[in-house]
Each structure stands twice: as structure tokens, then as C-alpha cells.
N, C-alpha and C positions, 0 to 999 in steps of 0.2 A: 742697657747700659752693663758691660760686664764689671767687675769688680777693677782688673787690671787699667780699664781706663775711665775709671770713675774720677770726678773732680772733687775736690774740698778746697773749701776757701780757707786759709789759713791765716792768722794774723802772728806775725814773727816782729820782735823788736828788731832794729838794724842792728848788725854786726859790724865792728870797726875793723874791715880788711883791708890789707895793703894791696897794690898792683903787683904785676909781676917781676918789677923789677927789685922789690924789696918785701919783706913780711913782717907782719904784725899780728901777734896771735891773738886769734877773737875770743871773747867770752862765750860760754856755754849759752845757747838760747833754747827756750823751751816755747815749741809752738803751742797756739792754743785752737783748736777747731770749732768754727762759728760757723751760723747759717751763712750760704752763698746769696749774699744780699748786695745788691750796688747802692752806696751814698750819692743821694742828690745833691751834694756839695762836693762830690769829686770834680777836680781840676778838668777843663775841658781840654783837649789835646791841641796842641798849639805848633809841634814841630812839621808835622807833614801836611800837605793840602789836602782840602776834602775828599779829594777825588783819588787819594792814596789807599792802599789797600789795608796798611797797618797804621794807626795812629795812636798817640802818646803824648802825654805832659811832659816837660822839661823835665820835672821831678814828680815822682809818683808819690803813693802813701806809705809803700813798704810793707803792703799786704800781699800775700802770694797764693796763688794757684797751683796746689802740689798735682800731682800724678799719684793716684793709689795703687796698690798691690805690685807686682814686681813682673821685671821682664825675664826674657831667656839669658841664660851664661852667655857671653861672648867670648870666644876664645878657647883653646883645647888645653891648654898647660900654663903654669906660671900662678902668681899670687892673685887671688881674688879680692878685687876692690869693688864694694859698692857704692851707688851712687844715688842721690835724689834729683829730681827735676822739678823746679818751678818758674811761672810765669807771674811777673807783678800783675795785679789785679785791674791796674789801670790802663794796662795796654789793650787795644782793640784790634782785631783782626789778626792774632795769633792765639790759637786755641790751645790748650794744655795737651790736647790729643795730638794735633798737628806737629808741635813743638817736641813732645814726646818720641813720635815716629821718626822725626829727622834727627834728633840726636841719637836714638838708638840705632838707628840704621848705618850713623857716620861710626860710631863706635865699634859696632860689629862688622864693618867692612873688612874684608880679608887684607884691605893695603892699609889697615889702621893700624893703632897700637899694639892688639891682641895678635898680631901676625908674627911676632919676634918670639912668641913662647913664654914671653918673660910675665905677662900679665892676663888675665881673665877680667872680664867687667860686665856688673849686672846692675840694673836698676832696680831700686826698691821705693816703697812709700815712706811717708813722712815720718812714721811711728817707729820703725825698727831700727838697728843700727845701719851706719853708713860713714863711707870714708870720708866722701866730699860731696858737697850739694852743687850743682849747675843751675844758674839762676840766668832768665832773662829779664833783664833790669831795664828800665828808663836811665837816662844821661844822668839825673842828680840823684838817683838812687846809686847807680854805678858808683860815684865819685864818694857817696859814703862807705859803702862796700870796699871799694878798692883804697880806701886812705889817700886818695891823689885827686885832684880836679882839673880833669881835663875835659870829660865829657864825652870826648869821643871814640877813645880805644875801649876794648875790653880788658880784663884781668883775672888774675889768680892770686889769692892769699891765703895762705895755710889752707884750710879745706874748703875755701869758696870760690868755685868758678865762676866769674860774673861776665855773662855775654852782654853787651849793650845793644839794646833793640835799636837805636839808630842805625848800628851797622848790619844788624839783622835785615832790617828793612831796605835800606838804601846802599849797601855795600860801599865801596870805595873807588874814587875815579881811577881809571887807567890799569885797573885789575886784569882786564883781558880774559875773563872767563864769566860764563853766567853767575849769578846771584846764588845759586845752588851750591855752587861750587865753593864761592866764600864763604858760603854758612859752613860748609863742612870743614874750610879751612880755620873758621872761628874755634868750633869745636874742638878739633884735634889739637891745634896749638895749645888752648889754654890749658885743656886735660893734659897735655905734653908736660905742662909746668907741673902741674897737680903730680905727674910721674917721674919729676926731679929732671926734666931736660930744660937746659938753658937756651939761650938764643945763639943763633947762628948764622952766617953770611952765607952770600952766593958763591959758591964753589967755582962756577964755571959759566960764564955769560953765555947765554942763548939754552943754557940747561935748565932743568927743573930747579924751582927754588926748593930749599931742606922746609918742612914745615915748620920748622921752629925757628925760620928766618922771619922778623916782623914784616911780613908782608903788606900788611895795612897801610904801613907809612911808606912802603917803596919797595920794587924789587930789583932794583941795581943790575939790571941786564939778564936776571934769571925770570923763568915764566913761572906763571902761578901753579902751584900744586899745593893740595890740600892733604896729602897721605904721606907718612913715613915710610912706606915701604911700597911705593907706587908700582913696582915689578916685580915683588916680592923678595927684594933686597931692600937692606935699610938704606935710606938716603939722606946724607946728613953733608952739613958745610962745617968751615972752621968755626970756633966758639967766637962769638964776639956779637956787636950790634952795632947799627950804623947812626952816626949823629944827624937822623932825619928829624925834622920839626914836626910838631903834631899839629894837625890844624885846628884853628879856632871854631868855635860850634859845634854841635851836635848832629849837623843834617848831613 
């Protein structure tokens, strides 16, 4: 295994971080690297059926598997932002290697945020300086990190981008695109908040949804779209959000 894909189990205190609609400044966190062992007292997965590929408890332990090393710089021009990647240790069926590949490919895609020439993005390890951290978290941990208890959505607060594993595993009803596309949307949307983008609405029924539309909660006549530059030009909609109810439960 190369250093770039090596895994480390890192114990981190929970950071109280808010969701994408408000911000709470998180305190500094100092990770401590410990041996990669599995506790026999870890909670059993309860949200996904036994046949599911990805299983997880409602609330995890807050212990994180980080990807070590660094990736290539995505983008040619613009400000360089470095990000870390972490998977909560209680999640089964998602390897750090697999998560790292999915996120890196999404953020390096020519239809993504680096296309506009304003940003460059690079994955780094847990020990060096980073501008934000992308975490794949259980619903309960998501609630702690986001500072808002809905257990369903993903969020961004401060320098924390929190992806809810329930959505990563199950997607959302009526999305109209493969799960891989929805995962690309999750990453791009929440990182978009870290880049300073707010929510947008569907500009033209039947057209592509802006990536900053809350597609998790509804498409409102638009079609699913995970990219800010789907055809080389920035695609956006009017600023604002819909008063969509958040489904109850995490499935």
C-alpha cells in the first residue's frame, strides 16, 4: 500500500459545527493517531438491512479513518484550497480508499468547481495544514457536527463539510439519476458552501437544476445535476431556497 492510500485511525473530539444554513465557529481539534483496532463494544448497524452493501449505526463513536498523503492539484488557476478526507470508523462497506477516489474524482472533474478558474483543490493528509475537512459521518454524528438534528441531510459549517452516510448509501427518493450522480451532487453542493456559495432555485422547469439547489429535498421541475459547469459554462439559478420539509428518519 502506498503512502498516498495508507489509512490511519484517528480519534478526534466532536466539533460543534452548524449546518449549511448557519454557522458556528468550531473550536480547534487536535487529532491523536492510535492503532487501527475495532472495539468489541462498537454499536451494531441498525439502519440498513443485513443485505445492504453499506451499514452503520444511528450514531457512531466519532472516531475517524483519515486518508494519508496528498493527491494531485485539481485546476489550473485560482486560489489553492487543501482539504482532508475522513470516514467515521463505525461505517462498514465504505473504505477510505473508495471514498477518497470518489471525492477526488468529483472535485477534479472538469465540470466541477475548478472549471471557473477561481479555485484549485488538493487533498492532503491529517497532519498538514488544510482549509477544510470532508467527513462521511453517521446520522447522529452528522447532527453533532452540524449543530442541527435532522439526521437526514448533509451540511457544511465553518471548515467542516459533513456528508451523511445515510444519503451516501441510500440516495433520495425521486432523484431520477443513479446513486453515483447523487453522491457527486452531495460532494459538489456541500463544498460549494465552503467556497461561499448560497442556495439557489430551479431557473427553468425541465432544465438542469443548479448544483446549489437543495436537490436532496426536491427538484421543483428541474432535472438532477451534480455540476456547477455542466457544459463548460457556469449554470446557476435565482438565489433562495424552497420551504421543503425535511423527511423524518435517516433511511
